[in-house]
N, C-alpha and C positions, 0 to 999 in steps of 0.2 A: 649139174645140180638139179634134182628133179622137182623141188618144191618152190621154184622161182616164178614170179610173175612173168608174163610173156614178154614184157618190154625190157626185162633185165636178163643178163647172162647167168647170174648166180646170186645166192643170198648168203653173205658172210656170217649171218647170225643163225643160220639153220642148225638144227640138231646135228646133222651130218658133219658140218664143218666144225662146230664147236667140240664135238666128241672125237672126231677123227681128222684133226687138222692136216697132218702130213699127207694122208691119202687124198684128202680133198684138194690140197695145193698141187700135188703131183698130177691129179686128174685135170685140173684147170690148166696147168702148164702144158699138158699134151693137147687138150681139146680146145681150149680157148685162152691162149696166153696173154691176151689183153682183153679183159672182161669188164663189163659195165654192171654196176649194182647201185641200188638206191642208197645204201649205207656208206659205201666207200668211193663212189664215183667210178673212175677207171682204175682197175687193179692190174698190176704188171707182174708177171710170174717168171719170165725167162731172164737168165743172167744178163744176156747182152742188152735186153730192153731196160732192165733195171739200171745197168751201168749208163746207158744213154740218158735216162731221166736224171740221175743224180750228178752226171758230169756236164750236162748241158744247162748251165746256170742261167742262160739268157732266155731259154724257152720254158724252163720249169722253175718257178720261183718257190722259195721257202716261206714266203709270207702267206701262210695258210690260216692263221688263227685270227679270231676277232680281237684278241688281246695281244699286246706286244710280247714277243718271246725272244729273250736274249741268251746266247747268240743264235740259237737254232733257227729262229724264225726271221732272220735278217738276211738280206741279199747284199752283194757288193754294191757300192763301196762301204756301206755302213757296217757290214759284217767284219771287215778286215781289222779295224782297231780292237774290237772286242775279242776276236780270235787271238790277236797278238797279246792281249792282256791275259787270257786264260791259259794258253799253252805252257807258259813257264811253270805253272803249278803242277804240271805232270812231267817235269824234266827228269832226266836220269838221276841227277843229284837229289831231287826231292824224293824220288821213289826209294833211293838207297837210304835216305834218312828216315823214311816212314816204315821201312821193312821190319825193323825190330819190334815196333809196337804192333804191326800187323801180325807178326809171328806170335807175340805174347797173347793177343786176343784170340788167335786161332787155337793155340795150345789150351787156354783156359776153357774155351767153349767145347772143344773136342773131348776134354777130360770128363765132361758131364754125361757123355753117352757111352763111354768105354764099358764093355762087358754087358751092355743092356740089349734087350730084344724088343722088337716091335716099337721102335722109336719112330714117331712121325717127324721126319727130319725137316719138313718144310717150316713149321713154326719153331722147332727146337734148335735146328742148326742153320738152315738156309736163311730164313728171315732174320734170326738173331744175329748171324754173322754180318749180313748186309746192314742192318741197323747200327750195330756196334761200330763197324768199320767206317760207316758214313759219318757218324757223330764224332768219332775219333779224328778222322781226317779234317773235318771242318771245324773242330773245336767246340762242338755243341754238347750241352749237358746230357747226361744219361736219362734224365727224366723225360726227355723228348722222344725216346725210342718208342714207347707204346702209343702216344698220339700219332707219331709218324706211321707206325704200322697200320693203325686204324684208317688214317688218311689215305694211305696207299691202296688199301682194300676198297674203300668207298670210291676212290677215284676210278679204279678199274671197273667197278660195277656201274658207275654212272656213264663211263665211256661206252661200255658194251650196250647199255640201254639207250644211248643217245640222248640222255637227260641233261640238256644244257643248263637248266636251272640248278640242278644238283651239282653239276660240274663247276658252275660259277661260285656256288656257296663253298665247295671244297677248296677251290683255288683261293678264295678270300680267307678261309680259315688258315691255310698254309701261310698266306701273306702275313697274317697276324702273328704267327709264330716267329717269323723272321723279323718283323718290325720290332717285336719285343726284345729279341736278341740284339738287334742293332742299337736300340735305345739304351739297353743295359750297358753296352760297350761305350756309348757316348757318355753316360753318367760316370763310368769308371775312368774316363780320360786316359792319362798316361799309364794307368794301372790296368787297362783293358788287356785281356789275354793276347799274347803274341801268336795268333793262329791265322789260318786261311781266311776265315770270315772277317776278322779285323783288317787283314791286308786288303781284301777286296773292297771293304767299306771305305778305306782311305786311298784307294787307287784313283787314277784319273784317265779320262779318254780325251785325246787331243788337247791335253792341258787343262781340262775341266773336270770337276768332281763328277762321279757317276751319280745319277739320280737314284733315290731310294727305291723307286719302282724297278729300275733296271737291276739293282743289286738283288732285290727279291727274285726277279725273274731268273737271273744267273743261278742263284742258289736253288730255286725250284727245279730248274732243268737238271742240275747236278743230282738233286735228290731223287727225282723221278727215274733218271737213268741208273743211278747207283742201286737204290733199294730194289726196284723191280727186276733189273737185268742180272744183278749179282745173285739175288735169291733164286731166280729161275735157273741161272747157270749152275749153282751148287746142286740143285735138285736134279738137273739133267745129267751132270757129270757123275753124281753118285749112283743114280739109277743105272746108267750105262755100265759103270764099273762093277756094280753089284751083279750084273748079268753076264759079265765077261771077266771071269776070274783069271784067265791067262793074262789078259792085259793088266789087270790089277796087280798080279804078281810081278810082271815085267816092270811096272812103274815103281814097285817097292825095291826091286833090285837095282833099277837104273833111274833114279829120280830126275836125272838130267833130261830125261825124255818127256817129262810131264808137260812142259810148254807146248810141244808139238801135239801131244795127245789131247790137250785141252782144245786146241784149235780144231782138230779133226772131229772130236766128239760133238762140239758145238756147231760144226758145219753140218753134221747129220741132222741135228735138231737144235735150232738156235733159240736164245732167250728173248730176242727182240723180233717181233713178227713184221711190223710195218713202219714206214714213215710216209708222210704226206708231202705232196707238192701241188702247185697250181700253175696251169698253163698261162703264159703271157701272150700267146698267139696260136692260131690254128696249127695243128701238127698231125702228121701221120705216124702212128705208133704201132709197130707190127703191121697189120693190114687194116687197122681201124683209124678212122678219121676222128680226131679229138678237137673240139672247138677251143676258142680262147676263154680264159677264166673258168676252166673246169678243173675239178679235183682229180688228181692222179695219186694213187697209193702204190708204192713199191713194196713188194713182198720179199723181204730178205731171206726168210726161211726157204721159200720156194727157189729163189735164185741160187742158193747154196746147195740145192739138191738137183740142179739142172744137169742132166746126163751128158749134155754137149760139152760141159766144162769139167764135170766130175763123174767119170764113168763108174758104174755101180755105186750110185750115191749113198745107198744104205750101208755100204760096207766100209768098215774102218780100214784105212790104208796108211801105213807109214810111207813117208816120202812124197805125199801129194804136194802140188804147187800151192802152198797156202797164200801166195800173193793174190790168187784169184778168190780167196775166201772173203766174203762180204760181211763177216761177223761184226765188224766195227764200222761198216759203211764204206763210202768212197767219195771222192770229190772234195770240194771245199768244206763240206760239213761232216767229213769223216770224224768219228768220235774223238775229241781231244783227250778224253779220259781213258783211252785204251791202255796206256802204260800202267795206270793204276789198277784197272780191271785185271790185266795180265798178272801183275804182281800179287794181287789178292787171291786169285784163283790158284796160282802156282804155290804160294805159301800155304794156303789152306790144305791143298792136296798133299804137299810134302809132309805136313804135320799129321794129317789124318792117316796116311798110309804108313808113316813111321810108327804110329801109336797102336796100329791094329794088325791082326793077322788075316782077318777076313771081314769083308762087308758084304752081306748077302740079303736078298729079299726076304721079308718076313712071311712065313707060311700062313696062308689063309687071309692075307691082307692084300687087297687089290688097289693099286695106285689110282688116285682120282685126278684126272687131267684138269689143269687150269684152263680157263676160257678166255678168249680174246677180250681185251688187248694183252692179257698176260700170256705167258708161254710156260711149258713145262707141266708142273703138278701143283694141285691144291693140297694134296696129302700123298705122302710116300713113306711107307713103313719099311725100315731096314733093321737088321741085326748086326751088332758089332762085337767081334770076338778078337 
């Protein structure tokens, strides 16, 4: 990276990285696979090094935030009971029960773009789908969708700018949304909705009620993960399919292949760029000496493009070993919501491909890339026929 101060290896906020992230990550993975920057601390780009960081829970702690983050920001043993609480919400039975509503929401949303041209699918399909599906799964009212959209956009901007004051205000605003929802349920008593939010509110950890702040933290983490990554995934999937009509036609004829296609497309360009860790002791990572209590940032997108694990990483291949795909992370903190994300993306594509003959790029419209911490696109125009 050419515009970096001498004491750092790269600048994650440079124009080069923001506008051409895949090329930048590929370059870093080759030239400086463990790189130091002012903004991210130590960034890790190779698959084997990323795995080492996320699987060595003794050396690389998840407690990276100034604020308590449940369960993502907890280490063992505190992490264990919260993980045990959360995982059943994504069981096979729960997913089967949620699928009809997921399909109905997908059908209704897709119907709004059929036969149209130059549809900016990010606000009209991707974000709307993520917002609707998140509120439906958690039992939240529809009037929260627009505040949550605005909240997500502002949170991304503040994170990129490193504006901690704005980030704190945005976090507090989200907390107020949840506190109001919880208070409403308490007022309703036995008439409160029988949904995921009410269940979590009434759950216990080690026999004790969960604190309100922990409930808010759980729901905040779910919302950040769901809205940002699902919206980015929809954009990335549709952009790829719009430029690969043969694959699009194959999936129409053989929809049972959609799950594998989703994993492979999102391996090429994933919706989640990074996660953070903190070192608990000095460690050698790659060829670099990293001290204790230093920030380490794993780059999932780069790891999934590592030529050592995925030959010809830019090429879509049927039959790749998707067990090496880090789309949903790895280790103790592997995404518990992966079953829900897989369900949502599968159902959405099944309904979209069944309802259309072609999805193609709009002539004269150039996609606008999203900027870190987001991935994918800010704007993407497609034609539906």
